[in-house]
C-alpha positions as CSV (number, residue, x, y, z in Angstrom):
1,M,-44.8,-17.7,-18.4
2,G,-43.0,-16.2,-14.9
3,S,-40.1,-18.8,-15.2
4,T,-37.0,-18.2,-13.7
5,T,-34.6,-20.3,-15.7
6,S,-32.9,-18.4,-18.7
7,G,-34.8,-19.5,-21.4
8,P,-35.9,-16.8,-24.7
9,H,-37.4,-14.4,-22.0
10,P,-35.6,-14.0,-19.0
11,K,-37.2,-12.2,-16.0
12,P,-36.1,-8.4,-15.9
13,R,-34.2,-7.6,-13.4
14,G,-34.6,-5.0,-10.7
15,A,-33.1,-1.5,-11.2
16,L,-30.8,-1.9,-7.8
17,R,-29.6,-5.2,-9.0
18,R,-28.5,-3.8,-12.4
19,R,-26.7,-1.4,-10.6
20,I,-25.1,-3.6,-8.3
21,D,-24.0,-5.8,-11.3
22,L,-22.5,-3.0,-12.8
23,L,-20.6,-1.6,-10.0
24,V,-19.7,-5.3,-9.5
25,R,-17.9,-5.2,-13.2
26,E,-16.3,-2.2,-12.6
27,I,-14.5,-3.3,-9.4
28,A,-13.3,-5.9,-11.5
29,K,-12.2,-4.5,-14.7
30,F,-10.2,-1.8,-11.9
31,G,-8.8,-4.4,-10.1
32,A,-8.0,-6.3,-13.3
33,V,-6.1,-2.8,-14.1
34,G,-5.1,-2.1,-10.8
35,G,-3.4,-5.7,-10.0
36,A,-1.2,-5.6,-12.9
37,G,-0.3,-1.9,-12.1
38,L,0.6,-3.4,-8.7
39,L,2.9,-5.7,-10.3
40,V,4.7,-3.2,-12.5
41,N,4.8,-1.0,-9.3
42,L,6.7,-3.6,-7.9
43,A,8.9,-4.8,-10.1
44,V,9.8,-1.3,-11.1
45,F,10.4,-0.4,-7.6
46,N,12.4,-3.8,-6.4
47,L,14.4,-3.1,-9.7
48,V,15.4,0.1,-8.8
49,R,15.9,-0.1,-5.5
50,H,18.5,-3.1,-6.0
51,T,20.0,-1.8,-9.0
52,T,20.9,1.7,-7.8
53,D,22.0,3.7,-4.7
54,L,18.5,5.3,-4.5
55,Q,16.6,5.9,-0.9
56,V,13.8,3.6,-0.5
57,V,11.3,6.4,-1.2
58,R,12.7,7.7,-4.4
59,A,12.6,4.7,-5.6
60,S,9.2,3.9,-4.7
61,V,8.0,7.2,-6.4
62,I,9.7,6.5,-9.4
63,A,7.9,2.8,-9.5
64,T,4.9,4.8,-8.8
65,V,5.0,7.5,-11.3
66,V,5.8,4.4,-14.2
67,A,2.8,2.2,-12.4
68,I,0.6,5.7,-12.8
69,A,1.1,5.7,-16.5
70,F,0.4,2.0,-17.0
71,N,-3.1,2.5,-15.4
72,Y,-4.0,5.3,-17.2
73,V,-4.0,3.4,-20.2
74,G,-5.7,0.4,-18.9
75,F,-8.6,2.6,-17.3
76,R,-8.9,4.9,-20.4
77,H,-9.3,1.8,-22.6
78,F,-10.6,-0.9,-20.4
79,T,-12.2,-0.2,-17.3
80,Y,-14.0,3.2,-18.2
81,R,-13.5,3.1,-22.1
82,D,-17.4,4.1,-22.1
83,R,-17.4,7.0,-20.2
84,D,-17.4,10.5,-21.8
85,K,-14.4,11.2,-23.7
86,S,-15.1,14.2,-24.9
87,G,-12.6,16.4,-22.2
88,R,-9.5,14.7,-22.6
89,T,-7.2,17.5,-21.0
90,K,-9.6,17.5,-18.3
91,E,-10.0,14.2,-17.7
92,L,-5.7,13.7,-17.6
93,S,-4.8,16.5,-15.7
94,L,-7.7,15.6,-12.9
95,F,-6.2,11.9,-13.1
96,L,-2.7,13.3,-12.5
97,L,-4.0,15.3,-9.6
98,F,-5.8,12.4,-7.9
99,S,-2.7,10.0,-9.0
100,V,-0.4,12.6,-7.2
101,V,-2.5,12.8,-3.9
102,G,-2.3,9.0,-3.9
103,L,1.1,8.9,-4.7
104,V,2.0,10.7,-1.5
105,V,-0.2,8.4,0.5
106,E,1.2,5.5,-0.7
107,N,4.8,6.7,-0.4
108,G,3.8,8.9,3.3
109,V,2.7,5.0,4.8
110,L,6.5,3.9,3.2
111,Y,8.2,7.1,4.4
112,T,6.4,6.5,8.0
113,A,8.0,2.8,8.0
114,T,11.3,3.5,6.6
115,Y,12.3,7.2,8.7
116,G,9.7,7.1,11.0
117,F,10.1,3.7,12.7
118,G,13.3,2.6,11.0
119,W,11.7,-0.5,9.0
120,D,14.3,-0.8,6.0
121,S,14.9,-4.3,4.9
122,P,13.8,-5.1,1.5
123,L,10.9,-7.1,3.1
124,Q,9.5,-4.4,5.1
125,S,10.1,-1.8,2.3
126,N,8.1,-4.1,0.2
127,V,5.3,-4.6,3.1
128,F,4.8,-1.1,3.5
129,K,4.8,-0.5,-0.2
130,F,2.2,-2.7,-0.7
131,L,0.2,-1.6,2.3
132,G,0.2,2.2,1.0
133,I,-0.9,0.8,-2.4
134,G,-4.0,-0.6,-0.9
135,V,-4.7,2.5,1.1
136,A,-3.9,4.4,-1.7
137,T,-6.1,2.2,-4.3
138,L,-9.4,3.2,-2.3
139,F,-9.0,7.0,-2.6
140,R,-8.0,6.2,-6.6
141,F,-10.9,4.3,-6.7
142,W,-13.3,6.7,-5.5
143,S,-12.2,9.5,-6.9
144,Y,-11.1,8.3,-10.4
145,R,-15.0,6.7,-11.0
146,T,-16.5,10.2,-9.5
147,W,-14.2,12.7,-10.8
148,V,-11.8,11.5,-13.6
149,F,-13.8,9.0,-15.6
150,R,-17.3,10.1,-15.3
151,A,-20.3,8.5,-16.6
152,L,-22.2,10.1,-19.3
153,P,-25.4,11.5,-18.4
154,A,-28.7,9.6,-18.8
155,R,-30.3,11.7,-21.7
156,E,-26.7,11.8,-23.7
157,A,-26.6,8.1,-23.5
158,V,-29.9,7.3,-24.4
159,A,-29.7,10.2,-27.2
160,S,-26.5,8.8,-28.8
161,A,-28.1,4.9,-28.6
162,E,-31.0,6.4,-30.1
163,S,-29.2,7.6,-33.0
164,F,-27.2,4.9,-33.6
165,L,-30.0,2.9,-34.0
166,E,-31.4,5.4,-36.5
167,A,-28.2,5.6,-38.6
168,G,-28.9,1.7,-38.6
169,A,-32.4,1.8,-39.6
170,A,-31.2,4.1,-42.0
171,H,-29.1,1.8,-43.8
172,P,-30.0,-1.8,-42.8
173,P,-28.0,-4.3,-43.8
174,A,-28.7,-6.7,-47.0
175,L,-30.9,-9.2,-46.1
176,S,-31.0,-12.7,-47.5
177,G,-34.5,-13.0,-47.0
178,G,-35.5,-10.4,-48.8
179,G,-38.0,-9.4,-46.6
180,P,-39.3,-5.7,-45.6
181,V,-36.9,-4.1,-42.8
182,E,-39.1,-2.4,-40.0
183,R,-37.4,0.7,-38.6
184,P,-38.2,0.8,-34.7
185,R,-40.8,2.9,-33.5
186,G,-39.9,5.6,-30.2
187,R,-39.3,9.1,-29.9
188,R,-37.6,11.0,-32.0
């Protein structure tokens, strides 16, 4: 009856627990894409820094722009693939706007360390680049989930799921048992 083991009838979770689980999954996906973007950012930064004569902050800006493009693809198609896709132009515009703010934060930290304190060795540049990415990531996570990759309103999500179920019930797959197929009952 009220078993807490995972049997055929698992105990329902509370709404708060479900929200926390969803947030943890979102943070993990954001972190996976962001971690790959971090590697892209640092690799491009060091490649540009050591193969050209560009100043450290300019090399960093180039690396950040490459990472922004990489991250958009990852966020749209992995982290936030279940989010509203109706306004791609607005989504991309907001993504770029918030990414530019993140770029300024990220490279502002590096600029301050390099030109304000004279910390310009390759190790120091990488440390402050990494620190700037960390500070900018907090802003980006908040802004992307709040403004860019917005969740579908609950009413629209339910209507979408109901229409999917109704379409499936109208065209049921062939059953091997040949028994009758019951349509789901609920609101129309």
